[in-house]
C-alpha positions in Angstrom: -7.1 -15.2 -23.6 -6.4 -11.8 -22.2 -3.0 -10.2 -22.4 -1.4 -6.9 -21.4 -2.7 -5.3 -24.6 -6.3 -5.7 -23.5 -5.9 -3.1 -20.7 -5.1 0.6 -20.4 -1.9 1.5 -18.6 -3.9 2.5 -15.5 -5.9 -0.7 -15.5 -2.7 -2.8 -15.9 -1.0 -0.9 -13.0 -4.1 -1.7 -10.8 -4.2 -5.3 -11.7 -0.5 -5.8 -11.3 -0.4 -3.7 -8.1 -2.9 -6.1 -6.6 -0.5 -9.0 -7.0 2.5 -7.2 -5.5 0.4 -5.6 -2.9 -1.0 -8.9 -1.6 2.5 -10.3 -1.2 3.7 -7.1 0.5 0.6 -6.9 2.8 1.2 -10.4 4.1 4.9 -9.8 4.6 4.3 -6.7 6.6 1.7 -8.0 9.1 4.2 -10.1 11.0 7.5 -8.4 10.8 11.0 -9.7 11.4 14.1 -8.7 9.5 15.2 -12.3 8.8 11.6 -13.4 7.9 11.3 -10.4 5.6 14.2 -11.6 3.5 12.6 -15.1 3.3 9.2 -13.6 2.3 10.7 -11.2 -0.3 12.5 -14.2 -1.8 9.3 -16.2 -1.8 7.5 -13.4 -3.6 10.2 -13.1 -6.2 10.5 -16.8 -6.7 6.7 -17.2 -7.1 6.5 -14.3 -9.7 9.4 -15.8 -11.7 7.9 -19.3 -11.6 4.5 -17.9 -12.7 6.1 -15.9 -15.5 7.8 -19.0 -16.8 5.2 -21.7 -16.3 1.6 -20.4 -15.9 -1.0 -21.7 -18.2 -2.6 -18.2 -18.2 -1.1 -15.7 -20.6 -2.5 -12.9 -18.4 -0.7 -14.4 -15.3 2.6 -14.7 -17.2 2.3 -11.1 -18.3 1.5 -9.9 -14.8 4.4 -11.8 -13.3 6.8 -10.7 -15.9 7.3 -7.0 -14.9 6.1 -5.2 -11.9 6.5 -1.9 -10.0 6.5 -1.5 -6.3 3.0 -0.2 -5.4 4.1 1.3 -2.1 6.8 3.7 -0.9 9.4 2.4 1.4 7.9 4.3 4.3 4.3 3.1 3.9 2.9 1.7 7.2 1.4 -1.7 7.4 -2.1 -0.1 7.7 -1.5 2.0 4.5 -0.4 -1.1 2.7 -3.5 -3.0 3.8 -5.9 -0.2 2.8 -4.2 0.3 -0.5 -4.0 -3.4 -1.3 -7.6 -4.1 -0.4 -8.8 -1.2 -2.5 -6.5 -2.2 -5.4 -7.6 -5.8 -5.3 -11.3 -4.7 -5.4 -10.6 -2.4 -8.3 -8.6 -5.2 -10.1 -11.5 -7.7 -9.6 -14.0 -5.2 -11.0 -11.8 -4.5 -14.1 -11.3 -8.2 -14.8 -15.0 -8.9 -14.2 -15.9 -6.2 -16.7 -13.3 -6.8 -19.4 -12.2 -10.4 -19.2 -14.3 -12.4 -16.8 -12.8 -15.6 -18.1 -9.5 -14.6 -16.5 -10.9 -13.7 -13.1 -10.4 -17.2 -11.6 -6.8 -17.4 -12.8 -6.1 -13.9 -11.3 -7.7 -14.8 -8.0 -5.7 -18.0 -7.8 -2.4 -16.2 -8.7 -2.9 -13.5 -6.1 -3.8 -16.1 -3.4 -0.9 -18.3 -4.3 1.5 -15.4 -4.2 0.2 -14.2 -0.8 0.2 -17.8 0.5 3.7 -18.5 -0.5 4.8 -15.3 1.3 2.9 -16.3 4.4 4.5 -19.8 4.4 8.0 -18.6 3.7 9.1 -18.2 7.3 8.0 -20.2 10.3 4.6 -21.2 8.8 1.5 -19.0 8.6 1.0 -16.8 11.7 -2.4 -15.7 12.9 -1.8 -12.2 11.6 -0.9 -13.6 8.2 -4.0 -15.8 8.2 -6.1 -12.7 8.8 -4.3 -10.9 6.0 -5.0 -13.8 3.7 -8.7 -13.6 4.6 -8.8 -9.9 3.8 -7.2 -10.6 0.4 -9.8 -13.4 -0.3 -12.6 -11.1 0.6 -11.3 -8.2 -1.5 -11.1 -10.5 -4.5 -14.6 -11.8 -3.9 -12.9 -15.3 -3.8 -15.2 -16.4 -1.0 -18.1 -16.0 -3.3 -16.4 -18.0 -6.1 -15.8 -21.2 -4.1 
């Protein structure tokens, strides 16, 4: 089982940034002030739950502490580009160092993004497109 100690600081920041980035990306594609509060709450709740209950030590470590990967002024397009690139890098890092954890990471990222998408009024077409971009960046379509 992989833990935080198995990665350099830069690798860890990338892997963790993919999780937060996926939730942020989905939240920003269909903006509304009230919905944003619901989506932020869903993201925080999902991370807390994963930190406390995940079977994967790696997922518990990832959910336990996180930094915001984007500045407050980042555009939705910047968040999308950065998230996709970060997820692709995270997937490559995990594939190289701990391939046995790749499925748990993919599932965690997709669950986080999905819970954000479902937090307000159901999943919109824009959120669905964002979820597809996240799946593609993770190579999750190849894994099913």
